[in-house]
TORKOL-4160 file (C-alpha; in steps of 0.2 Angstrom, whole numbers, padded with zeros to 4 digits, m for minus):
370
<pt num="1" X="0343" Y="m0134" Z="m0416"/>
<pt num="2" X="0348" Y="m0146" Z="m0404"/>
<pt num="3" X="0364" Y="m0159" Z="m0410"/>
<pt num="4" X="0372" Y="m0174" Z="m0397"/>
<pt num="5" X="0389" Y="m0168" Z="m0396"/>
<pt num="6" X="0405" Y="m0176" Z="m0388"/>
<pt num="7" X="0424" Y="m0169" Z="m0386"/>
<pt num="8" X="0435" Y="m0183" Z="m0393"/>
<pt num="9" X="0447" Y="m0192" Z="m0380"/>
<pt num="10" X="0435" Y="m0186" Z="m0367"/>
<pt num="11" X="0419" Y="m0195" Z="m0358"/>
<pt num="12" X="0413" Y="m0176" Z="m0359"/>
<pt num="13" X="0394" Y="m0178" Z="m0369"/>
<pt num="14" X="0381" Y="m0166" Z="m0369"/>
<pt num="15" X="0364" Y="m0159" Z="m0377"/>
<pt num="16" X="0370" Y="m0144" Z="m0386"/>
<pt num="17" X="0364" Y="m0130" Z="m0399"/>
<pt num="18" X="0368" Y="m0131" Z="m0418"/>
<pt num="19" X="0364" Y="m0118" Z="m0433"/>
<pt num="20" X="0350" Y="m0127" Z="m0442"/>
<pt num="21" X="0359" Y="m0133" Z="m0459"/>
<pt num="22" X="0354" Y="m0124" Z="m0476"/>
<pt num="23" X="0355" Y="m0132" Z="m0492"/>
<pt num="24" X="0369" Y="m0123" Z="m0502"/>
<pt num="25" X="0370" Y="m0132" Z="m0519"/>
<pt num="26" X="0356" Y="m0140" Z="m0531"/>
<pt num="27" X="0365" Y="m0156" Z="m0529"/>
<pt num="28" X="0359" Y="m0156" Z="m0509"/>
<pt num="29" X="0343" Y="m0164" Z="m0498"/>
<pt num="30" X="0339" Y="m0159" Z="m0481"/>
<pt num="31" X="0331" Y="m0170" Z="m0470"/>
<pt num="32" X="0321" Y="m0171" Z="m0454"/>
<pt num="33" X="0332" Y="m0183" Z="m0444"/>
<pt num="34" X="0318" Y="m0197" Z="m0435"/>
<pt num="35" X="0329" Y="m0211" Z="m0428"/>
<pt num="36" X="0347" Y="m0212" Z="m0425"/>
<pt num="37" X="0354" Y="m0233" Z="m0421"/>
<pt num="38" X="0367" Y="m0233" Z="m0406"/>
<pt num="39" X="0379" Y="m0247" Z="m0409"/>
<pt num="40" X="0397" Y="m0251" Z="m0400"/>
<pt num="41" X="0407" Y="m0236" Z="m0410"/>
<pt num="42" X="0395" Y="m0223" Z="m0403"/>
<pt num="43" X="0399" Y="m0231" Z="m0386"/>
<pt num="44" X="0417" Y="m0231" Z="m0387"/>
<pt num="45" X="0415" Y="m0212" Z="m0393"/>
<pt num="46" X="0406" Y="m0207" Z="m0377"/>
<pt num="47" X="0417" Y="m0214" Z="m0368"/>
<pt num="48" X="0432" Y="m0206" Z="m0374"/>
<pt num="49" X="0438" Y="m0219" Z="m0387"/>
<pt num="50" X="0440" Y="m0216" Z="m0407"/>
<pt num="51" X="0434" Y="m0201" Z="m0413"/>
<pt num="52" X="0439" Y="m0187" Z="m0423"/>
<pt num="53" X="0432" Y="m0169" Z="m0423"/>
<pt num="54" X="0430" Y="m0158" Z="m0439"/>
<pt num="55" X="0444" Y="m0149" Z="m0444"/>
<pt num="56" X="0447" Y="m0134" Z="m0432"/>
<pt num="57" X="0434" Y="m0140" Z="m0422"/>
<pt num="58" X="0435" Y="m0145" Z="m0404"/>
<pt num="59" X="0418" Y="m0154" Z="m0404"/>
<pt num="60" X="0410" Y="m0170" Z="m0415"/>
<pt num="61" X="0392" Y="m0171" Z="m0417"/>
<pt num="62" X="0391" Y="m0190" Z="m0415"/>
<pt num="63" X="0378" Y="m0203" Z="m0423"/>
<pt num="64" X="0380" Y="m0213" Z="m0439"/>
<pt num="65" X="0365" Y="m0226" Z="m0440"/>
<pt num="66" X="0351" Y="m0212" Z="m0445"/>
<pt num="67" X="0335" Y="m0213" Z="m0453"/>
<pt num="68" X="0324" Y="m0198" Z="m0458"/>
<pt num="69" X="0312" Y="m0188" Z="m0470"/>
<pt num="70" X="0315" Y="m0177" Z="m0484"/>
<pt num="71" X="0310" Y="m0159" Z="m0480"/>
<pt num="72" X="0318" Y="m0148" Z="m0494"/>
<pt num="73" X="0329" Y="m0153" Z="m0509"/>
<pt num="74" X="0339" Y="m0142" Z="m0521"/>
<pt num="75" X="0332" Y="m0140" Z="m0540"/>
<pt num="76" X="0344" Y="m0151" Z="m0546"/>
<pt num="77" X="0338" Y="m0167" Z="m0534"/>
<pt num="78" X="0329" Y="m0180" Z="m0546"/>
<pt num="79" X="0331" Y="m0197" Z="m0534"/>
<pt num="80" X="0319" Y="m0188" Z="m0517"/>
<pt num="81" X="0304" Y="m0177" Z="m0517"/>
<pt num="82" X="0299" Y="m0167" Z="m0500"/>
<pt num="83" X="0291" Y="m0181" Z="m0488"/>
<pt num="84" X="0302" Y="m0197" Z="m0494"/>
<pt num="85" X="0310" Y="m0206" Z="m0482"/>
<pt num="86" X="0327" Y="m0212" Z="m0483"/>
<pt num="87" X="0345" Y="m0212" Z="m0474"/>
<pt num="88" X="0363" Y="m0205" Z="m0479"/>
<pt num="89" X="0378" Y="m0215" Z="m0481"/>
<pt num="90" X="0392" Y="m0215" Z="m0467"/>
<pt num="91" X="0409" Y="m0214" Z="m0477"/>
<pt num="92" X="0414" Y="m0198" Z="m0488"/>
<pt num="93" X="0430" Y="m0203" Z="m0498"/>
<pt num="94" X="0446" Y="m0194" Z="m0502"/>
<pt num="95" X="0445" Y="m0190" Z="m0517"/>
<pt num="96" X="0463" Y="m0195" Z="m0522"/>
<pt num="97" X="0463" Y="m0213" Z="m0523"/>
<pt num="98" X="0454" Y="m0225" Z="m0536"/>
<pt num="99" X="0442" Y="m0234" Z="m0525"/>
<pt num="100" X="0436" Y="m0217" Z="m0519"/>
<pt num="101" X="0436" Y="m0211" Z="m0540"/>
<pt num="102" X="0422" Y="m0223" Z="m0541"/>
<pt num="103" X="0413" Y="m0221" Z="m0527"/>
<pt num="104" X="0419" Y="m0234" Z="m0514"/>
<pt num="105" X="0426" Y="m0223" Z="m0501"/>
<pt num="106" X="0421" Y="m0242" Z="m0492"/>
<pt num="107" X="0438" Y="m0248" Z="m0500"/>
<pt num="108" X="0449" Y="m0232" Z="m0498"/>
<pt num="109" X="0467" Y="m0236" Z="m0498"/>
<pt num="110" X="0475" Y="m0217" Z="m0492"/>
<pt num="111" X="0464" Y="m0220" Z="m0474"/>
<pt num="112" X="0462" Y="m0200" Z="m0477"/>
<pt num="113" X="0440" Y="m0204" Z="m0479"/>
<pt num="114" X="0431" Y="m0196" Z="m0464"/>
<pt num="115" X="0414" Y="m0204" Z="m0459"/>
<pt num="116" X="0397" Y="m0194" Z="m0452"/>
<pt num="117" X="0397" Y="m0196" Z="m0434"/>
<pt num="118" X="0415" Y="m0204" Z="m0432"/>
<pt num="119" X="0431" Y="m0198" Z="m0441"/>
<pt num="120" X="0431" Y="m0178" Z="m0445"/>
<pt num="121" X="0413" Y="m0173" Z="m0450"/>
<pt num="122" X="0398" Y="m0170" Z="m0439"/>
<pt num="123" X="0386" Y="m0184" Z="m0438"/>
<pt num="124" X="0366" Y="m0188" Z="m0435"/>
<pt num="125" X="0363" Y="m0183" Z="m0419"/>
<pt num="126" X="0353" Y="m0169" Z="m0422"/>
<pt num="127" X="0336" Y="m0163" Z="m0428"/>
<pt num="128" X="0341" Y="m0159" Z="m0445"/>
<pt num="129" X="0354" Y="m0162" Z="m0458"/>
<pt num="130" X="0358" Y="m0158" Z="m0475"/>
<pt num="131" X="0370" Y="m0171" Z="m0488"/>
<pt num="132" X="0373" Y="m0172" Z="m0506"/>
<pt num="133" X="0360" Y="m0183" Z="m0517"/>
<pt num="134" X="0374" Y="m0196" Z="m0521"/>
<pt num="135" X="0375" Y="m0201" Z="m0505"/>
<pt num="136" X="0356" Y="m0201" Z="m0501"/>
<pt num="137" X="0346" Y="m0220" Z="m0503"/>
<pt num="138" X="0327" Y="m0218" Z="m0502"/>
<pt num="139" X="0318" Y="m0231" Z="m0491"/>
<pt num="140" X="0300" Y="m0237" Z="m0496"/>
<pt num="141" X="0284" Y="m0229" Z="m0485"/>
<pt num="142" X="0281" Y="m0246" Z="m0480"/>
<pt num="143" X="0294" Y="m0251" Z="m0469"/>
<pt num="144" X="0296" Y="m0233" Z="m0460"/>
<pt num="145" X="0295" Y="m0243" Z="m0444"/>
<pt num="146" X="0312" Y="m0254" Z="m0446"/>
<pt num="147" X="0320" Y="m0239" Z="m0456"/>
<pt num="148" X="0333" Y="m0235" Z="m0444"/>
<pt num="149" X="0341" Y="m0252" Z="m0447"/>
<pt num="150" X="0347" Y="m0248" Z="m0463"/>
<pt num="151" X="0365" Y="m0245" Z="m0458"/>
<pt num="152" X="0367" Y="m0260" Z="m0448"/>
<pt num="153" X="0361" Y="m0270" Z="m0463"/>
<pt num="154" X="0372" Y="m0260" Z="m0476"/>
<pt num="155" X="0387" Y="m0267" Z="m0466"/>
<pt num="156" X="0379" Y="m0286" Z="m0466"/>
<pt num="157" X="0376" Y="m0283" Z="m0485"/>
<pt num="158" X="0393" Y="m0278" Z="m0489"/>
<pt num="159" X="0401" Y="m0293" Z="m0479"/>
<pt num="160" X="0388" Y="m0308" Z="m0488"/>
<pt num="161" X="0390" Y="m0297" Z="m0505"/>
<pt num="162" X="0410" Y="m0300" Z="m0504"/>
<pt num="163" X="0409" Y="m0317" Z="m0498"/>
<pt num="164" X="0398" Y="m0325" Z="m0510"/>
<pt num="165" X="0407" Y="m0315" Z="m0525"/>
<pt num="166" X="0423" Y="m0323" Z="m0522"/>
<pt num="167" X="0416" Y="m0339" Z="m0518"/>
<pt num="168" X="0405" Y="m0337" Z="m0536"/>
<pt num="169" X="0421" Y="m0333" Z="m0543"/>
<pt num="170" X="0431" Y="m0346" Z="m0538"/>
<pt num="171" X="0420" Y="m0360" Z="m0539"/>
<pt num="172" X="0413" Y="m0358" Z="m0553"/>
<pt num="173" X="0395" Y="m0351" Z="m0551"/>
<pt num="174" X="0387" Y="m0345" Z="m0567"/>
<pt num="175" X="0373" Y="m0329" Z="m0566"/>
<pt num="176" X="0371" Y="m0322" Z="m0551"/>
<pt num="177" X="0384" Y="m0326" Z="m0538"/>
<pt num="178" X="0369" Y="m0327" Z="m0523"/>
<pt num="179" X="0366" Y="m0344" Z="m0530"/>
<pt num="180" X="0381" Y="m0348" Z="m0524"/>
<pt num="181" X="0369" Y="m0348" Z="m0505"/>
<pt num="182" X="0356" Y="m0357" Z="m0511"/>
<pt num="183" X="0354" Y="m0374" Z="m0500"/>
<pt num="184" X="0372" Y="m0369" Z="m0490"/>
<pt num="185" X="0372" Y="m0371" Z="m0473"/>
<pt num="186" X="0378" Y="m0356" Z="m0463"/>
<pt num="187" X="0384" Y="m0351" Z="m0448"/>
<pt num="188" X="0382" Y="m0335" Z="m0440"/>
<pt num="189" X="0393" Y="m0331" Z="m0426"/>
<pt num="190" X="0386" Y="m0318" Z="m0415"/>
<pt num="191" X="0369" Y="m0314" Z="m0415"/>
<pt num="192" X="0367" Y="m0296" Z="m0408"/>
<pt num="193" X="0360" Y="m0286" Z="m0423"/>
<pt num="194" X="0373" Y="m0285" Z="m0437"/>
<pt num="195" X="0373" Y="m0304" Z="m0434"/>
<pt num="196" X="0353" Y="m0306" Z="m0435"/>
<pt num="197" X="0353" Y="m0296" Z="m0450"/>
<pt num="198" X="0366" Y="m0305" Z="m0458"/>
<pt num="199" X="0355" Y="m0322" Z="m0455"/>
<pt num="200" X="0339" Y="m0311" Z="m0463"/>
<pt num="201" X="0351" Y="m0310" Z="m0479"/>
<pt num="202" X="0358" Y="m0327" Z="m0481"/>
<pt num="203" X="0338" Y="m0336" Z="m0475"/>
<pt num="204" X="0332" Y="m0323" Z="m0489"/>
<pt num="205" X="0345" Y="m0330" Z="m0501"/>
<pt num="206" X="0340" Y="m0347" Z="m0498"/>
<pt num="207" X="0354" Y="m0353" Z="m0487"/>
<pt num="208" X="0350" Y="m0365" Z="m0470"/>
<pt num="209" X="0357" Y="m0352" Z="m0456"/>
<pt num="210" X="0363" Y="m0360" Z="m0438"/>
<pt num="211" X="0366" Y="m0344" Z="m0426"/>
<pt num="212" X="0378" Y="m0346" Z="m0411"/>
<pt num="213" X="0380" Y="m0336" Z="m0396"/>
<pt num="214" X="0382" Y="m0338" Z="m0378"/>
<pt num="215" X="0363" Y="m0333" Z="m0373"/>
<pt num="216" X="0348" Y="m0344" Z="m0365"/>
<pt num="217" X="0338" Y="m0350" Z="m0379"/>
<pt num="218" X="0321" Y="m0343" Z="m0372"/>
<pt num="219" X="0327" Y="m0326" Z="m0373"/>
<pt num="220" X="0322" Y="m0315" Z="m0387"/>
<pt num="221" X="0339" Y="m0314" Z="m0401"/>
<pt num="222" X="0338" Y="m0335" Z="m0402"/>
<pt num="223" X="0315" Y="m0332" Z="m0404"/>
<pt num="224" X="0319" Y="m0321" Z="m0417"/>
<pt num="225" X="0332" Y="m0331" Z="m0426"/>
<pt num="226" X="0323" Y="m0347" Z="m0426"/>
<pt num="227" X="0304" Y="m0336" Z="m0430"/>
<pt num="228" X="0316" Y="m0330" Z="m0447"/>
<pt num="229" X="0320" Y="m0350" Z="m0450"/>
<pt num="230" X="0337" Y="m0351" Z="m0442"/>
<pt num="231" X="0343" Y="m0364" Z="m0427"/>
<pt num="232" X="0350" Y="m0360" Z="m0412"/>
<pt num="233" X="0365" Y="m0365" Z="m0407"/>
<pt num="234" X="0372" Y="m0361" Z="m0388"/>
<pt num="235" X="0393" Y="m0359" Z="m0388"/>
<pt num="236" X="0391" Y="m0365" Z="m0369"/>
<pt num="237" X="0384" Y="m0381" Z="m0375"/>
<pt num="238" X="0392" Y="m0384" Z="m0391"/>
<pt num="239" X="0409" Y="m0380" Z="m0396"/>
<pt num="240" X="0416" Y="m0373" Z="m0412"/>
<pt num="241" X="0426" Y="m0389" Z="m0416"/>
<pt num="242" X="0411" Y="m0401" Z="m0414"/>
<pt num="243" X="0398" Y="m0388" Z="m0425"/>
<pt num="244" X="0403" Y="m0399" Z="m0442"/>
<pt num="245" X="0401" Y="m0417" Z="m0436"/>
<pt num="246" X="0386" Y="m0411" Z="m0425"/>
<pt num="247" X="0376" Y="m0400" Z="m0443"/>
<pt num="248" X="0386" Y="m0405" Z="m0457"/>
<pt num="249" X="0399" Y="m0394" Z="m0469"/>
<pt num="250" X="0398" Y="m0377" Z="m0465"/>
<pt num="251" X="0401" Y="m0367" Z="m0480"/>
<pt num="252" X="0399" Y="m0350" Z="m0473"/>
<pt num="253" X="0404" Y="m0344" Z="m0457"/>
<pt num="254" X="0400" Y="m0326" Z="m0454"/>
<pt num="255" X="0405" Y="m0318" Z="m0440"/>
<pt num="256" X="0399" Y="m0304" Z="m0428"/>
<pt num="257" X="0407" Y="m0308" Z="m0414"/>
<pt num="258" X="0424" Y="m0294" Z="m0412"/>
<pt num="259" X="0429" Y="m0307" Z="m0398"/>
<pt num="260" X="0446" Y="m0313" Z="m0405"/>
<pt num="261" X="0448" Y="m0330" Z="m0397"/>
<pt num="262" X="0432" Y="m0336" Z="m0403"/>
<pt num="263" X="0435" Y="m0328" Z="m0422"/>
<pt num="264" X="0452" Y="m0339" Z="m0423"/>
<pt num="265" X="0442" Y="m0354" Z="m0413"/>
<pt num="266" X="0428" Y="m0354" Z="m0427"/>
<pt num="267" X="0440" Y="m0358" Z="m0442"/>
<pt num="268" X="0440" Y="m0375" Z="m0435"/>
<pt num="269" X="0420" Y="m0378" Z="m0441"/>
<pt num="270" X="0423" Y="m0370" Z="m0458"/>
<pt num="271" X="0420" Y="m0384" Z="m0471"/>
<pt num="272" X="0430" Y="m0389" Z="m0488"/>
<pt num="273" X="0429" Y="m0375" Z="m0501"/>
<pt num="274" X="0422" Y="m0362" Z="m0488"/>
<pt num="275" X="0423" Y="m0344" Z="m0486"/>
<pt num="276" X="0424" Y="m0335" Z="m0468"/>
<pt num="277" X="0420" Y="m0318" Z="m0466"/>
<pt num="278" X="0424" Y="m0308" Z="m0451"/>
<pt num="279" X="0412" Y="m0290" Z="m0446"/>
<pt num="280" X="0418" Y="m0289" Z="m0428"/>
<pt num="281" X="0433" Y="m0277" Z="m0422"/>
<pt num="282" X="0440" Y="m0284" Z="m0406"/>
<pt num="283" X="0443" Y="m0275" Z="m0393"/>
<pt num="284" X="0461" Y="m0275" Z="m0379"/>
<pt num="285" X="0480" Y="m0278" Z="m0383"/>
<pt num="286" X="0480" Y="m0294" Z="m0374"/>
<pt num="287" X="0493" Y="m0307" Z="m0385"/>
<pt num="288" X="0482" Y="m0322" Z="m0391"/>
<pt num="289" X="0489" Y="m0338" Z="m0392"/>
<pt num="290" X="0485" Y="m0349" Z="m0406"/>
<pt num="291" X="0491" Y="m0363" Z="m0415"/>
<pt num="292" X="0496" Y="m0355" Z="m0433"/>
<pt num="293" X="0503" Y="m0368" Z="m0441"/>
<pt num="294" X="0486" Y="m0380" Z="m0440"/>
<pt num="295" X="0476" Y="m0364" Z="m0444"/>
<pt num="296" X="0488" Y="m0360" Z="m0459"/>
<pt num="297" X="0487" Y="m0381" Z="m0466"/>
<pt num="298" X="0468" Y="m0381" Z="m0464"/>
<pt num="299" X="0467" Y="m0365" Z="m0475"/>
<pt num="300" X="0477" Y="m0371" Z="m0488"/>
<pt num="301" X="0473" Y="m0388" Z="m0488"/>
<pt num="302" X="0454" Y="m0385" Z="m0486"/>
<pt num="303" X="0455" Y="m0373" Z="m0500"/>
<pt num="304" X="0445" Y="m0359" Z="m0490"/>
<pt num="305" X="0445" Y="m0340" Z="m0491"/>
<pt num="306" X="0444" Y="m0330" Z="m0475"/>
<pt num="307" X="0441" Y="m0309" Z="m0479"/>
<pt num="308" X="0436" Y="m0294" Z="m0465"/>
<pt num="309" X="0425" Y="m0282" Z="m0471"/>
<pt num="310" X="0419" Y="m0263" Z="m0464"/>
<pt num="311" X="0409" Y="m0251" Z="m0468"/>
<pt num="312" X="0398" Y="m0251" Z="m0485"/>
<pt num="313" X="0393" Y="m0241" Z="m0501"/>
<pt num="314" X="0381" Y="m0235" Z="m0507"/>
<pt num="315" X="0376" Y="m0253" Z="m0519"/>
<pt num="316" X="0373" Y="m0261" Z="m0502"/>
<pt num="317" X="0363" Y="m0247" Z="m0494"/>
<pt num="318" X="0353" Y="m0251" Z="m0508"/>
<pt num="319" X="0351" Y="m0268" Z="m0506"/>
<pt num="320" X="0347" Y="m0267" Z="m0487"/>
<pt num="321" X="0333" Y="m0257" Z="m0492"/>
<pt num="322" X="0328" Y="m0272" Z="m0504"/>
<pt num="323" X="0329" Y="m0285" Z="m0492"/>
<pt num="324" X="0322" Y="m0275" Z="m0475"/>
<pt num="325" X="0306" Y="m0273" Z="m0487"/>
<pt num="326" X="0306" Y="m0291" Z="m0491"/>
<pt num="327" X="0309" Y="m0297" Z="m0473"/>
<pt num="328" X="0294" Y="m0286" Z="m0467"/>
<pt num="329" X="0284" Y="m0294" Z="m0480"/>
<pt num="330" X="0290" Y="m0312" Z="m0475"/>
<pt num="331" X="0292" Y="m0310" Z="m0455"/>
<pt num="332" X="0280" Y="m0295" Z="m0452"/>
<pt num="333" X="0281" Y="m0287" Z="m0435"/>
<pt num="334" X="0295" Y="m0301" Z="m0430"/>
<pt num="335" X="0307" Y="m0290" Z="m0439"/>
<pt num="336" X="0301" Y="m0274" Z="m0429"/>
<pt num="337" X="0307" Y="m0283" Z="m0415"/>
<pt num="338" X="0325" Y="m0281" Z="m0416"/>
<pt num="339" X="0323" Y="m0261" Z="m0412"/>
<pt num="340" X="0322" Y="m0267" Z="m0392"/>
<pt num="341" X="0326" Y="m0249" Z="m0383"/>
<pt num="342" X="0318" Y="m0232" Z="m0391"/>
<pt num="343" X="0321" Y="m0215" Z="m0382"/>
<pt num="344" X="0318" Y="m0197" Z="m0384"/>
<pt num="345" X="0334" Y="m0187" Z="m0389"/>
<pt num="346" X="0334" Y="m0178" Z="m0371"/>
<pt num="347" X="0336" Y="m0195" Z="m0363"/>
<pt num="348" X="0351" Y="m0199" Z="m0375"/>
<pt num="349" X="0361" Y="m0204" Z="m0358"/>
<pt num="350" X="0354" Y="m0218" Z="m0353"/>
<pt num="351" X="0357" Y="m0228" Z="m0370"/>
<pt num="352" X="0375" Y="m0221" Z="m0370"/>
<pt num="353" X="0382" Y="m0223" Z="m0356"/>
<pt num="354" X="0374" Y="m0243" Z="m0353"/>
<pt num="355" X="0370" Y="m0257" Z="m0360"/>
<pt num="356" X="0353" Y="m0266" Z="m0356"/>
<pt num="357" X="0354" Y="m0283" Z="m0356"/>
<pt num="358" X="0338" Y="m0287" Z="m0367"/>
<pt num="359" X="0346" Y="m0276" Z="m0380"/>
<pt num="360" X="0346" Y="m0278" Z="m0398"/>
<pt num="361" X="0346" Y="m0262" Z="m0407"/>
<pt num="362" X="0344" Y="m0244" Z="m0396"/>
<pt num="363" X="0337" Y="m0231" Z="m0405"/>
<pt num="364" X="0336" Y="m0213" Z="m0402"/>
<pt num="365" X="0322" Y="m0205" Z="m0408"/>
<pt num="366" X="0321" Y="m0185" Z="m0413"/>
<pt num="367" X="0304" Y="m0185" Z="m0421"/>
<pt num="368" X="0290" Y="m0194" Z="m0428"/>
<pt num="369" X="0287" Y="m0195" Z="m0448"/>
<pt num="370" X="0273" Y="m0185" Z="m0455"/>
């Protein structure tokens, strides 16, 4: 079968042949890969950046944002049947720390985890994949057109989940932690795929959403944000320091820019008792000059919290499946417009080597659903 592989640390990337994976245990599921999303991690790997091949191998099959259809299941599988749709999660635990032993590899404390398509384990840019049932998340047939958004949605779900749990605990919210979001003003910084998915989740939870970016208002991303019920803010015209005086207290900032100076500048916009959750990972190593004393005083005197979030647990994938279904029911085809670029696997180079100007989510297609 065909697969897209790199040699980590180089710019070599190719379409190669791999043996078809076989089910070897009763708890395993085989998926026909339908689509795999492309993100900055994939392009970093293709450019010779951060990636590790499996032990004893020279090549790494890339791809971690997968969506597929069940074609075979082991005798002990209970959550999936042939023909079902779904995805496998990304990270596999170290089997050493308490977090991994309790199903939270996203919080691994040893660093000895692996990640499919990224670190020490082949990924999903291939025709067929096999993995254990405990890593499978079933997706309703109705959302097959947007099923490839499951992994990035899970990242946004985890970040919002952590922020709301912290806020509910420290501010005394009774019942569902998500109730804290109702009526609150949230700022989503960076309305790429993660930011727009974060905006969708926040709006579904009852928050009022501002989306901050530096693109023209009439372009696709701001238009979609406003279709979902958010308000676009052009960061070239409204600076972070003016956000609170213009729009009122910002209770939550969901950061998805990955730009270090923006991440720090936005702290000044966070309101009293607010929460700031970061998902973007800045590149480069150039020093950044900030007024550290001012920022620390603000965090203390305004009772603010700041938390970083990466990867996601199985629970967040399940939440993603629920929220994508709710989003499609509420906004219909608008959600499908998040997928802007789709190419067949043989043309992978067109997406992995370049970033089209109008891109939100780029996707490599391996097969059509049955």
